[in-house]
C-alpha positions as CSV (number, residue, x, y, z in Angstrom):
1,M,199.1,201.1,184.7
2,Y,199.3,203.2,181.6
3,K,198.4,206.9,182.0
4,G,199.8,208.5,179.1
5,G,196.6,208.7,177.3
6,L,194.8,210.9,180.0
7,H,194.0,214.4,178.4
8,N,191.5,215.5,180.6
9,L,192.3,214.6,184.2
10,T,190.0,217.0,185.7
11,L,187.1,215.4,183.9
12,C,188.2,212.1,185.1
13,K,188.5,213.1,188.7
14,A,185.2,214.7,188.6
15,T,183.6,211.7,187.1
16,F,185.1,209.4,189.9
17,K,184.8,212.1,192.5
18,V,188.3,211.8,193.6
19,Q,190.7,214.6,194.8
20,K,194.1,212.9,194.2
21,W,194.9,210.6,191.4
22,D,197.1,208.6,193.7
23,K,194.4,207.4,195.7
24,I,192.0,205.9,193.0
25,S,191.6,202.3,192.8
26,P,192.7,200.1,189.9
27,K,189.0,199.4,188.8
28,Q,188.4,203.1,188.7
29,E,191.7,203.5,186.9
30,E,190.4,201.0,184.2
31,Q,187.0,203.0,183.7
32,L,188.7,206.3,183.6
33,I,190.7,204.9,180.6
34,L,187.9,203.7,178.7
35,T,186.0,206.6,179.2
36,N,188.8,208.6,177.8
37,I,188.9,206.5,174.7
38,V,185.3,206.5,173.7
39,T,185.5,210.5,174.3
40,M,188.2,210.6,171.7
41,V,186.4,208.4,169.3
42,I,183.4,210.4,169.7
43,A,185.3,213.7,169.0
44,R,186.9,212.4,165.8
45,N,183.4,210.7,164.1
46,K,180.6,212.8,165.1
47,K,178.8,212.3,161.7
48,R,179.2,208.6,161.7
49,I,178.0,208.5,165.3
50,V,174.9,210.3,164.6
51,L,174.1,208.0,161.9
52,L,174.7,205.0,164.1
53,F,172.4,206.6,166.6
54,F,169.7,206.8,164.1
55,I,170.3,203.2,163.0
56,C,170.1,202.0,166.5
57,I,166.7,203.9,167.1
58,G,165.4,202.1,163.9
59,A,166.6,198.7,164.9
60,G,165.0,199.3,168.3
61,L,161.8,200.1,166.5
62,F,162.0,197.0,164.4
63,C,162.7,194.9,167.5
64,A,159.7,196.5,169.1
65,C,157.6,195.9,166.2
66,A,158.7,192.2,165.7
67,S,158.2,191.7,169.4
68,D,154.6,192.9,169.0
69,T,153.9,190.8,166.2
70,E,155.6,187.7,167.8
71,K,153.6,188.4,171.0
72,A,150.5,188.7,168.9
73,E,151.0,185.5,167.2
74,K,151.3,183.6,170.5
75,Q,148.2,185.2,171.7
76,Y,146.3,184.1,168.5
77,Q,147.6,180.4,169.0
78,E,146.6,180.6,172.8
79,G,143.0,181.8,171.7
80,E,142.9,178.7,169.2
81,N,143.9,176.5,172.1
82,H,141.2,177.7,174.2
83,K,138.7,177.7,171.4
84,S,139.5,173.9,170.7
85,G,140.6,172.8,174.2
86,N,143.9,171.8,173.0
87,G,146.0,171.4,176.0
88,V,144.2,173.9,178.0
89,E,140.7,174.6,179.4
90,Q,138.4,174.9,176.7
91,S,136.7,178.3,177.0
92,A,135.0,180.6,174.3
93,T,135.5,183.6,176.7
94,K,139.2,182.8,177.3
95,A,139.7,182.3,173.4
96,E,138.1,185.6,172.5
97,E,139.9,187.7,175.1
98,C,143.3,186.1,173.6
99,F,142.1,186.8,170.1
100,R,141.3,190.4,171.0
101,Q,144.7,190.9,172.7
102,A,146.2,189.5,169.4
103,V,144.3,192.0,167.1
104,A,145.6,194.7,169.4
105,L,149.3,193.7,169.1
106,F,148.8,193.0,165.5
107,R,147.7,196.6,165.0
108,K,150.8,197.9,166.6
109,G,152.8,196.0,164.4
110,A,150.9,197.3,161.3
111,D,151.1,200.8,162.5
112,N,154.8,200.4,162.2
113,G,154.6,198.7,158.6
114,D,155.2,195.2,159.6
115,A,154.1,192.9,156.9
116,K,153.6,190.0,159.2
117,A,151.4,192.1,161.4
118,Y,149.3,192.8,158.2
119,C,148.9,189.1,157.5
120,G,147.8,188.6,161.1
121,L,145.4,191.0,160.7
122,G,144.0,189.6,157.6
123,K,143.9,186.3,159.2
124,C,141.9,187.9,162.2
125,Y,139.3,189.4,159.7
126,A,139.3,186.3,157.6
127,E,138.4,183.9,160.5
128,G,136.7,186.3,162.6
129,R,139.1,186.0,165.4
130,G,138.8,189.1,167.7
131,V,137.1,191.0,165.1
132,E,133.8,190.5,163.2
133,K,134.5,188.4,160.2
134,D,135.2,190.5,157.3
135,Y,136.5,189.4,153.9
136,A,136.9,192.9,152.4
137,E,138.9,194.0,155.4
138,A,141.0,190.8,155.3
139,A,141.8,191.3,151.7
140,K,142.8,194.9,152.6
141,W,145.5,193.7,154.9
142,Y,146.6,190.8,152.8
143,R,147.2,193.2,149.9
144,K,149.3,195.5,152.3
145,A,151.5,192.6,153.1
146,A,151.8,191.2,149.5
147,E,152.7,194.7,148.3
148,Q,155.7,194.5,150.6
149,G,156.7,191.1,149.0
150,N,155.4,189.0,151.8
151,A,154.9,185.4,150.4
152,D,152.0,184.6,153.1
153,G,150.3,187.9,151.9
154,Q,150.6,187.3,148.2
155,Y,149.4,183.5,148.8
156,N,146.3,184.6,150.9
157,L,145.4,187.4,148.5
158,G,145.4,184.8,145.6
159,T,143.1,182.5,147.7
160,F,140.9,185.6,147.9
161,Y,140.7,186.2,144.4
162,E,140.3,182.5,143.4
163,N,137.5,182.1,145.8
164,G,135.9,185.6,145.4
165,Q,136.0,186.5,149.0
166,G,136.4,190.1,149.7
167,V,137.2,190.8,146.2
168,E,135.7,190.1,142.8
169,K,136.5,186.6,141.8
170,S,139.5,186.5,139.3
171,H,141.5,183.6,138.4
172,S,144.0,185.9,136.6
173,E,144.6,188.0,139.5
174,A,144.8,184.7,141.6
175,A,147.5,183.3,139.3
176,K,149.4,186.7,139.4
177,W,149.6,186.5,143.3
178,Y,150.3,182.9,143.6
179,L,153.1,183.2,141.1
180,M,154.8,185.9,143.0
181,A,154.7,183.8,146.4
182,A,155.7,180.5,144.5
183,E,158.8,182.2,142.8
184,Q,159.8,182.9,146.6
185,G,159.7,179.2,147.1
186,D,156.2,179.2,149.0
187,A,155.1,175.5,148.6
188,T,151.5,176.0,149.2
189,A,151.5,178.8,146.4
190,Q,153.6,176.5,144.0
191,Y,150.8,174.0,144.6
192,S,148.0,176.5,144.0
193,I,149.7,178.1,140.8
194,G,150.2,174.3,139.5
195,K,146.5,173.6,139.9
196,L,145.5,176.9,138.0
197,Y,147.9,175.7,135.2
198,K,146.5,172.4,135.3
199,F,142.8,173.3,134.8
200,G,143.7,176.5,132.7
201,L,142.2,178.7,135.3
202,G,143.5,182.6,134.7
203,V,146.4,181.1,132.9
204,K,146.9,178.9,129.6
205,Q,146.3,175.4,130.4
206,S,149.6,173.4,130.7
207,N,150.1,170.2,132.2
208,G,153.9,170.9,131.9
209,E,153.8,173.8,134.1
210,A,151.6,172.4,136.5
211,V,154.0,169.4,136.9
212,K,156.9,172.0,137.1
213,W,155.4,173.7,140.0
214,W,153.9,170.6,141.8
215,Q,157.5,168.9,141.8
216,Q,158.8,171.9,143.6
217,A,156.2,171.8,146.1
218,A,156.3,168.1,146.6
219,E,160.1,168.1,147.2
220,K,159.4,170.7,150.1
221,G,156.8,168.0,151.4
222,N,153.6,169.6,150.2
223,A,151.0,166.7,150.3
224,N,148.5,168.4,148.0
225,A,151.2,168.6,145.3
226,Q,152.4,164.9,145.9
227,N,148.9,163.8,145.4
228,G,148.6,165.9,142.3
229,L,151.7,164.7,141.0
230,G,150.4,161.1,141.6
231,L,147.3,162.0,139.4
232,C,149.6,163.1,136.4
233,Y,151.5,159.9,136.7
234,E,148.5,158.0,136.7
235,K,146.9,159.5,133.6
236,G,150.3,160.3,132.0
237,E,149.6,164.1,131.9
238,G,152.6,166.4,131.6
239,L,155.0,163.4,132.2
240,E,155.1,159.7,131.2
241,K,152.6,157.4,132.5
242,S,153.5,155.3,135.4
243,L,151.3,153.6,137.8
244,S,154.1,152.8,140.2
245,E,155.2,156.2,140.4
246,A,151.5,157.4,140.9
247,A,151.2,155.1,143.7
248,K,154.6,156.4,145.3
249,F,153.4,159.9,145.3
250,Y,150.1,159.0,146.4
251,L,151.6,156.8,149.5
252,M,153.8,160.0,150.3
253,A,150.8,162.4,150.7
254,A,148.7,159.8,152.3
255,K,151.2,159.2,155.0
256,Q,150.9,163.0,155.7
257,G,147.1,162.5,156.3
258,N,146.0,164.0,152.9
259,L,142.3,162.5,152.4
260,N,142.4,162.5,148.6
261,A,145.6,160.6,148.6
262,Q,144.4,158.1,151.2
263,Y,141.4,157.5,148.9
264,N,143.9,157.2,145.9
265,V,145.9,154.7,147.7
266,G,143.0,152.6,148.6
267,T,141.9,152.5,145.1
268,C,145.4,151.7,143.8
269,Y,145.4,148.7,146.2
270,A,141.7,147.8,145.5
271,K,142.6,147.6,141.7
272,G,146.3,146.6,141.9
273,K,147.2,149.9,140.1
274,G,151.1,150.5,140.4
275,V,151.1,148.2,143.6
276,K,150.0,144.6,144.3
277,R,146.5,144.3,144.6
278,S,145.3,143.9,148.4
279,H,141.9,144.5,149.4
280,P,142.9,144.7,153.2
281,H,145.1,147.5,152.4
282,A,142.5,149.1,150.4
283,V,140.2,149.0,153.3
284,M,142.6,150.3,155.6
285,W,143.3,153.4,153.5
286,Y,139.6,154.0,152.7
287,K,138.7,153.7,156.3
288,K,141.2,156.5,157.3
289,A,139.9,158.9,154.7
290,A,136.4,157.7,155.3
291,Q,136.4,158.3,159.0
292,Q,137.4,162.0,158.3
293,G,134.2,162.5,156.0
294,H,136.0,161.8,152.5
295,V,132.7,161.0,150.5
296,L,134.5,158.9,147.7
297,A,136.2,156.9,150.4
298,Q,132.9,156.1,152.2
299,F,131.6,154.8,149.0
300,G,134.4,152.7,148.4
301,L,134.5,151.3,151.8
302,G,131.0,150.6,151.6
303,T,131.5,148.6,148.3
304,C,134.3,146.7,150.1
305,Y,131.9,145.6,152.8
306,K,129.0,144.7,150.2
307,D,131.6,142.5,148.3
308,G,133.4,141.1,151.4
309,K,136.6,142.3,149.8
310,G,139.3,143.0,152.5
311,V,136.7,142.7,155.4
312,K,134.0,140.3,156.2
313,Q,131.0,140.4,154.1
314,S,128.5,142.7,156.0
315,N,125.4,144.4,154.2
316,N,124.8,146.5,157.5
317,E,128.2,147.8,157.4
318,A,128.1,148.4,153.7
319,A,124.7,150.3,154.4
320,K,126.5,152.4,157.0
321,W,129.0,153.7,154.8
322,Y,126.7,154.2,151.8
323,R,124.3,156.3,154.1
324,K,127.2,158.4,155.2
325,A,128.3,159.1,151.6
326,A,124.5,159.7,150.3
327,Q,123.7,162.3,152.9
328,Q,126.9,164.2,151.4
329,G,124.8,163.9,148.2
330,H,126.9,161.2,146.5
331,V,124.4,159.9,143.9
332,K,125.8,156.2,143.5
333,A,125.6,155.9,147.3
334,Q,122.2,157.1,147.3
335,C,121.1,154.5,144.8
336,E,123.1,151.6,146.7
337,I,121.6,152.7,149.9
338,G,118.1,152.7,148.4
339,R,118.6,149.2,147.1
340,H,119.8,148.0,150.2
341,Y,116.4,149.1,151.8
342,L,114.5,147.6,148.9
343,D,116.2,144.4,149.5
344,Q,115.0,144.7,153.0
345,K,111.5,145.4,151.9
346,S,111.6,148.8,153.3
347,Y,110.1,150.1,150.2
348,D,109.2,153.6,151.4
349,E,112.8,154.3,152.8
350,G,114.3,152.7,149.6
351,L,112.3,154.7,147.2
352,K,113.1,157.9,149.0
353,W,116.9,157.5,148.3
354,I,116.3,156.2,144.9
355,R,114.1,159.1,144.0
356,K,117.0,161.4,145.4
357,A,119.4,159.8,142.8
358,V,116.8,160.1,140.1
359,E,116.4,163.7,140.3
360,Q,120.3,163.8,139.6
361,E,119.6,161.8,136.5
362,D,121.5,158.8,137.7
363,A,121.0,156.0,135.2
364,S,121.2,153.2,137.8
365,A,118.6,154.9,140.0
366,Q,116.1,155.2,136.9
367,H,116.7,151.6,136.3
368,A,116.1,150.7,140.0
369,L,113.0,152.8,140.0
370,G,111.9,151.1,136.9
371,W,112.3,147.8,138.7
372,C,110.3,148.7,141.5
373,Y,107.3,149.4,139.0
374,F,107.7,146.3,137.1
375,F,107.4,144.2,140.5
376,G,105.0,146.6,142.4
377,N,107.5,147.2,145.1
378,G,106.4,150.3,147.0
379,V,104.6,151.5,144.1
380,E,101.3,150.2,142.3
381,Q,102.6,147.7,139.7
382,S,102.9,149.1,136.1
383,H,105.1,147.5,133.2
384,T,104.3,150.5,131.1
385,E,105.9,152.8,133.9
386,A,108.8,150.4,134.3
387,V,109.6,150.5,130.5
388,K,109.5,154.4,130.9
389,W,112.1,154.4,133.3
390,Y,114.1,151.7,131.7
391,R,114.3,153.9,128.5
392,K,115.4,156.9,130.6
393,A,118.4,154.6,131.8
394,V,118.8,153.5,128.3
395,E,119.3,156.9,126.9
396,Q,122.4,157.0,128.9
397,G,123.6,153.9,127.8
398,L,123.4,151.8,130.9
399,A,123.8,148.1,129.8
400,K,121.6,146.7,132.7
401,A,118.5,148.9,131.5
402,Q,119.2,147.8,128.1
403,H,118.8,144.1,129.1
404,S,115.9,144.9,131.2
405,L,114.2,146.7,128.1
406,G,114.9,143.6,126.1
407,I,113.4,141.3,128.7
408,C,110.1,143.6,128.4
409,Y,110.1,143.1,124.7
410,A,110.7,139.2,125.1
411,Q,107.8,138.8,127.4
412,G,105.6,141.5,126.1
413,Y,105.7,143.4,129.3
414,G,104.5,146.9,129.0
415,V,105.2,147.0,125.2
416,E,104.2,144.8,122.2
417,Q,106.1,141.6,122.3
418,S,108.9,141.6,119.8
419,H,111.8,139.0,119.9
420,T,113.6,141.1,117.3
421,E,113.4,144.0,119.4
422,A,114.5,142.0,122.4
423,V,117.6,140.8,120.5
424,K,118.3,144.4,119.6
425,W,118.4,145.4,123.1
426,F,120.3,142.4,124.4
427,R,122.9,142.8,121.8
428,M,123.6,146.4,122.9
429,A,124.0,145.4,126.6
430,A,126.0,142.3,125.6
431,E,128.4,144.5,123.5
432,Q,129.1,146.6,126.7
433,G,130.3,143.4,128.5
434,Y,127.1,142.9,130.5
435,A,127.0,139.2,131.4
436,M,123.3,138.7,131.9
437,A,122.7,140.2,128.6
438,Q,125.3,138.0,126.8
439,H,123.6,135.0,128.3
440,S,120.2,136.3,126.9
441,L,121.5,136.9,123.6
442,G,123.1,133.2,123.6
443,Y,119.7,132.1,124.7
444,S,118.0,133.9,121.8
445,Y,120.3,132.2,119.4
446,Y,120.1,128.8,120.9
447,N,116.3,128.9,120.5
448,G,116.1,131.0,117.4
449,K,114.1,133.7,119.0
450,G,114.2,137.0,117.3
451,V,117.5,135.6,115.2
452,E,118.2,132.5,113.3
453,Q,118.9,129.6,115.3
454,Q,122.7,129.2,115.5
455,Y,124.5,127.0,118.2
456,T,127.7,128.1,117.6
457,E,126.8,131.9,117.9
458,A,124.9,130.8,121.4
459,V,128.0,129.2,122.6
460,K,130.1,132.3,121.8
461,W,127.7,134.6,124.0
462,F,127.3,131.7,126.5
463,R,131.2,131.5,126.9
464,K,131.6,135.5,127.2
465,A,129.2,135.6,130.0
466,A,130.4,132.4,131.6
467,E,133.9,133.6,131.8
468,Q,132.7,136.6,133.6
469,G,131.4,134.2,136.2
470,D,127.6,134.4,135.3
471,T,126.0,131.3,136.7
472,L,123.3,130.7,134.1
473,A,125.7,130.9,131.3
474,Q,128.0,128.7,133.0
475,H,125.2,126.0,133.2
476,S,124.1,126.8,129.7
477,L,127.4,126.2,128.3
478,G,127.6,122.9,130.2
479,I,124.5,121.9,128.6
480,C,125.9,122.8,125.1
481,Y,128.9,120.5,125.9
482,E,126.7,117.6,127.2
483,Q,124.5,117.7,124.2
484,G,127.2,118.7,121.6
485,N,125.4,121.7,120.3
486,G,127.7,124.4,119.0
487,V,130.7,122.6,120.1
488,E,132.1,119.2,119.9
489,Q,130.4,117.1,122.5
490,S,132.6,116.8,125.8
491,H,131.2,115.4,129.0
492,T,134.2,116.5,130.7
493,E,133.8,120.1,129.6
494,A,130.3,119.7,130.6
495,V,131.2,118.7,134.1
496,K,133.7,121.6,134.1
497,W,131.2,124.3,133.6
498,Y,128.3,122.6,135.8
499,R,130.9,122.7,138.7
500,K,131.7,126.3,138.1
501,A,127.9,127.3,138.4
502,A,127.1,124.6,140.9
503,E,129.8,126.1,143.4
504,Q,128.1,129.3,143.1
505,G,125.0,128.0,144.1
506,C,123.1,127.3,140.8
507,A,120.6,124.6,141.9
508,D,120.1,123.5,138.0
509,A,123.9,123.1,137.8
510,Q,124.1,121.2,141.0
511,N,121.5,118.8,139.8
512,N,123.2,118.2,136.7
513,L,126.7,117.6,138.3
514,G,125.0,115.2,140.5
515,K,123.7,113.4,137.4
516,S,127.2,113.3,135.8
517,Y,128.5,111.6,139.0
518,S,125.6,109.1,139.0
519,N,126.2,108.3,135.5
520,G,129.8,108.3,135.4
521,E,129.8,111.0,132.6
522,G,132.7,113.1,132.4
523,V,133.8,112.1,135.9
524,E,134.3,108.8,137.7
525,E,130.9,107.3,138.7
526,D,130.5,108.3,142.4
527,H,127.0,108.1,144.0
528,T,128.1,109.6,147.2
529,E,129.3,112.6,145.5
530,A,125.9,112.6,143.2
531,V,123.7,112.7,146.5
532,K,126.0,115.6,147.9
533,W,125.0,117.7,144.9
534,Y,121.5,116.4,144.6
535,R,121.0,117.4,148.2
536,K,122.4,121.0,147.6
537,A,119.8,121.4,144.8
538,A,117.1,119.8,146.6
539,E,117.6,122.1,149.7
540,Q,117.2,125.1,147.3
541,G,113.8,123.6,146.2
542,L,114.7,122.3,142.7
543,A,111.9,119.6,142.2
544,W,114.0,117.4,139.9
545,A,116.9,117.3,142.5
546,Q,114.4,116.3,145.2
547,F,113.3,113.5,142.9
548,N,116.8,112.4,142.2
549,L,117.6,112.5,145.8
550,G,114.5,110.3,146.7
551,C,115.7,107.8,144.0
552,C,119.1,107.6,145.7
553,Y,117.4,106.9,149.2
554,E,115.0,104.3,147.7
555,Q,117.8,102.5,145.8
556,G,120.4,102.9,148.6
557,K,122.7,104.5,146.1
558,G,125.4,106.9,147.7
559,V,123.4,106.8,151.0
560,E,122.0,104.1,153.0
561,E,118.6,102.7,151.8
562,D,115.8,104.6,153.5
563,R,112.4,104.4,151.8
564,T,110.9,106.9,154.5
565,E,113.3,109.5,153.5
566,A,112.7,108.6,149.8
567,V,109.0,109.3,150.3
568,K,109.8,112.7,151.8
569,W,111.7,113.9,148.8
570,Y,109.3,112.4,146.6
571,R,106.6,114.3,148.2
572,K,108.5,117.6,148.0
573,A,108.8,117.1,144.2
574,A,105.4,115.9,143.8
575,E,103.9,118.9,145.7
576,Q,105.6,121.3,143.3
577,G,104.1,119.4,140.4
578,L,106.8,117.2,139.1
579,A,105.0,114.3,137.4
580,S,107.7,111.9,138.1
581,G,107.6,112.7,141.7
582,Q,103.9,112.2,141.7
583,N,104.3,108.7,140.0
584,N,107.0,107.6,142.4
585,L,105.0,108.7,145.4
586,G,102.0,107.1,143.9
587,W,103.9,103.7,143.9
588,C,105.3,104.0,147.2
589,Y,101.6,104.5,148.6
590,L,100.6,101.5,146.2
591,N,103.1,99.1,147.7
592,G,103.6,100.6,151.3
593,L,107.3,101.8,150.6
594,G,108.3,104.2,153.4
595,V,104.5,104.9,154.1
596,E,101.5,102.8,155.2
597,E,99.8,101.3,152.0
598,D,97.1,103.3,150.6
599,H,95.5,102.6,147.4
600,T,93.2,105.7,147.3
601,E,96.3,107.9,147.8
602,A,98.3,105.9,145.3
603,V,95.5,106.6,142.6
604,K,95.4,110.3,143.6
605,W,99.1,110.7,142.6
606,F,99.0,108.4,139.6
607,S,96.0,110.4,138.3
608,K,98.0,113.9,138.8
609,A,101.0,112.4,137.0
610,A,99.1,110.7,134.3
611,E,97.3,114.1,133.6
612,Q,100.5,115.6,132.8
613,G,101.2,112.7,130.5
614,N,103.6,110.5,132.5
615,E,103.6,107.2,130.5
616,L,104.6,105.3,133.9
617,A,101.7,106.9,135.8
618,K,99.2,106.0,133.2
619,K,100.2,102.4,133.1
620,N,100.0,102.5,137.0
621,L,96.7,104.1,136.8
622,A,95.5,101.5,134.3
623,Y,96.7,98.6,136.6
624,C,94.7,100.3,139.5
625,Y,91.7,100.4,137.2
626,G,92.1,96.7,136.0
627,N,92.6,95.5,139.7
628,G,90.1,97.7,141.3
629,Q,92.8,99.2,143.7
630,G,91.8,102.6,145.0
631,M,88.8,102.5,142.8
632,E,85.9,100.4,141.7
633,R,87.0,97.6,139.5
634,S,86.7,98.4,135.5
635,H,87.7,96.4,132.4
636,P,86.6,98.5,129.6
637,K,86.5,96.9,126.3
638,G,87.9,99.0,123.5
639,G,86.7,101.8,125.8
640,K,83.0,101.1,124.8
641,S,81.9,101.3,128.3
642,N,83.2,104.9,128.7
643,L,81.4,105.7,125.1
644,M,78.3,104.8,126.6
645,T,78.5,107.3,129.3
646,A,80.7,110.0,127.7
647,N,79.0,113.3,126.5
648,P,80.2,114.0,123.1
649,E,80.4,117.5,124.0
650,D,82.2,117.2,127.3
651,A,85.9,117.6,126.7
652,E,86.9,115.9,130.2
653,S,84.9,112.8,129.2
654,Q,86.3,112.7,125.8
655,Y,89.8,113.0,127.5
656,I,89.0,110.1,130.1
657,T,87.7,108.0,127.0
658,A,90.9,108.4,125.0
659,N,93.0,107.4,128.1
660,N,91.0,104.3,128.4
661,Y,91.6,103.3,124.6
662,K,95.3,104.1,125.1
663,C,95.4,101.9,128.0
664,Q,93.9,99.3,125.6
665,R,96.4,100.3,123.0
666,S,93.7,101.3,120.6
667,Y,96.0,104.2,119.6
668,S,93.7,105.4,116.5
669,E,90.5,105.5,118.9
670,A,92.7,107.3,121.5
671,A,94.0,109.7,119.0
672,R,90.5,110.6,117.7
673,W,89.2,111.3,121.2
674,Y,92.3,113.1,122.2
675,R,91.7,115.4,119.2
676,K,88.1,116.0,120.2
677,A,88.9,117.2,123.6
678,A,92.2,119.1,122.5
679,E,89.9,121.2,119.9
680,Q,87.8,122.2,122.7
681,G,91.0,123.6,124.5
682,H,91.3,120.7,127.1
683,A,95.2,121.2,127.9
684,N,95.9,117.5,128.9
685,A,94.2,116.4,125.8
686,Q,96.3,118.8,123.6
687,Y,99.4,117.4,125.6
688,E,98.6,113.9,124.9
689,L,97.7,114.5,121.2
690,G,101.2,116.1,120.8
691,W,102.6,112.8,122.0
692,C,100.4,110.8,119.6
693,Y,102.1,112.8,116.8
694,F,105.6,112.6,118.2
695,L,105.4,108.8,118.5
696,G,103.4,108.2,115.6
697,Q,100.6,106.4,117.8
698,G,97.3,106.3,116.0
699,V,98.4,108.9,113.6
700,K,101.1,109.4,111.3
701,E,104.6,110.7,112.9
702,N,104.7,114.5,112.7
703,R,107.1,116.6,115.0
704,E,105.5,119.9,113.7
705,E,102.0,118.8,114.7
706,A,103.4,117.5,118.1
707,K,104.9,121.0,118.6
708,K,101.8,122.7,117.4
709,W,99.7,120.8,120.2
710,W,102.2,121.1,122.9
711,K,102.5,124.8,122.2
712,K,98.9,125.0,122.8
713,A,98.8,123.3,126.2
714,A,102.1,125.1,127.2
715,D,100.2,128.4,126.5
716,Q,97.6,127.2,129.1
717,G,100.3,126.7,131.7
718,H,100.8,122.9,131.1
719,L,104.4,122.6,132.4
720,S,105.3,119.4,130.7
721,A,104.0,120.5,127.5
722,W,106.2,123.7,127.8
723,D,109.4,121.5,128.5
724,Y,108.8,119.1,125.5
725,W,107.7,122.1,123.0
726,K,110.9,123.9,124.3
727,E,113.1,120.7,123.6
728,L,111.8,120.4,120.2
729,Q,112.5,124.0,119.6
730,L,116.1,123.2,120.7
């Protein structure tokens, strides 16, 4: 054992309480040598030791301070856990106790100048944890931390300046503190300073600067910055536009739970922007955000349910999500939920939501309110009031309202009738791409209403609307191809457009497609297929389809012959006033086809059809008169027997006399008596006089005179006169 270094043997002996060196143990000997070395070091380095002593004291204080702050943060978190019941018993009392302990510990750290403790106190005052909420006091503590260069303090002080909490609102001050924290690499601050640059708040607007800071934050995984970069890529602001890059960054943020990004990803999938369109994926992302209260996502999800895109169509589910968005003040959702209730005939509830949207000057809601006044739904009907609200929506450029205002001018509802003015509004809406207005403008050109008649121009507008899926336009375009108006005649093209409209449920198109199959025009003749389409239209209540289906059953074309079934469909058509249906039903009664023979009933239906000018019915009625079937037998000679009893001033007697002359083929006399009755306003006589001029029977053929008398009858509600007048107009 080395002993040469022992200069103070007495001290050593005293220290180890031994009297003789030889008797000390090896362990004691090692300790004695170590003590001797320390003593020599102290003796030779007194100044340095003093400095080291104070450094150790400072380190001890720092450790104590850091320990207090760490304890405070743990207490704070424990308080949050008790407050929310996260992994522990939910207890407001225990939470408050933990928060108070945290405040006390943060104060101890703050007394020693710890910046983290300053931030902790700022957070407690900002949130009202363990102390009464006090933004001014919170700002004070955040400032202390910020002035020491603490990035959290700088960021939080920036938010207080941005929002005007505890300090006077100042975007320039907010930018100053955000920038300090951002330059230290704080991702949240980098996002925030980027946001101020994006919107030019407190700094000069710069998309480039916004992108620079958001890129730095995004690389650190900041979801808000990733979403912001997505927006910049989508709009091409601050960098080259790229929808695929936009979708990529939205998805990064969405997967972190960012609600705005989840909504944006949903929209990308819904519209196929930067990703392959997928409505199921759109619904998935909308739902994630909507369930957490994102108002735009709630509206988007409601629309998916309304349109049945990505989910099974459900008006109730649509209404549920529209209502949630509406309750948050989303004006379009208020309008949609209002319309939903109006469709359900819950007018009071519907109008409540519509008026909320109207208060925000929403054009669609103004139009919807006008619609309510137009039809008297939930309010007293007033076309004038309807026009007022349509005009308000028109002032905002709403195409739907422009079209509705055009309809009012075309029909003279709430305004003086003016086809020229109607065309003006139809054109405005049509040029915005509104399909219904494009069809209406095409109809105006087709019929020469408000504009010079031009079939080619009509076809142009019909086609624009048809290509958007408008069923009326598809049907009208089919008619143009069938008749060769404005296009080269093509039954094949006609069938193509009839089919498009028919498959969307247009009854007129279904009937015309059925006729195409019946006649083998544009398609191979197929009566079974004809019956299929007639039935679809007939079940929607279209009288002509019901008549055509009845004919198929009577003749056994496309179905097994069944005269009882034929009578059923003839009756449906007849009860809607279709003259051909009335005549055929009368024929069935006359001959006992599908019903018990009943001449009185036959005459009843022949008379109804004859009064509308149906030529077959007139002949059948004359046959009944001549044979005394269903009435007293009568053989007027030249109509004289009726002249003897007719009151020259009685329009109905004059009309009957004219019919008798017509049955005897005394057309000149028939025309003379029709004119007498027609000039007294007898609608059926006006209609028959029109036919006299059209066919040149008893008078010189004159299409203009025919139009004139048919128009007079049509103005009184004579349906057949209206149809033929319209055909002449075409």
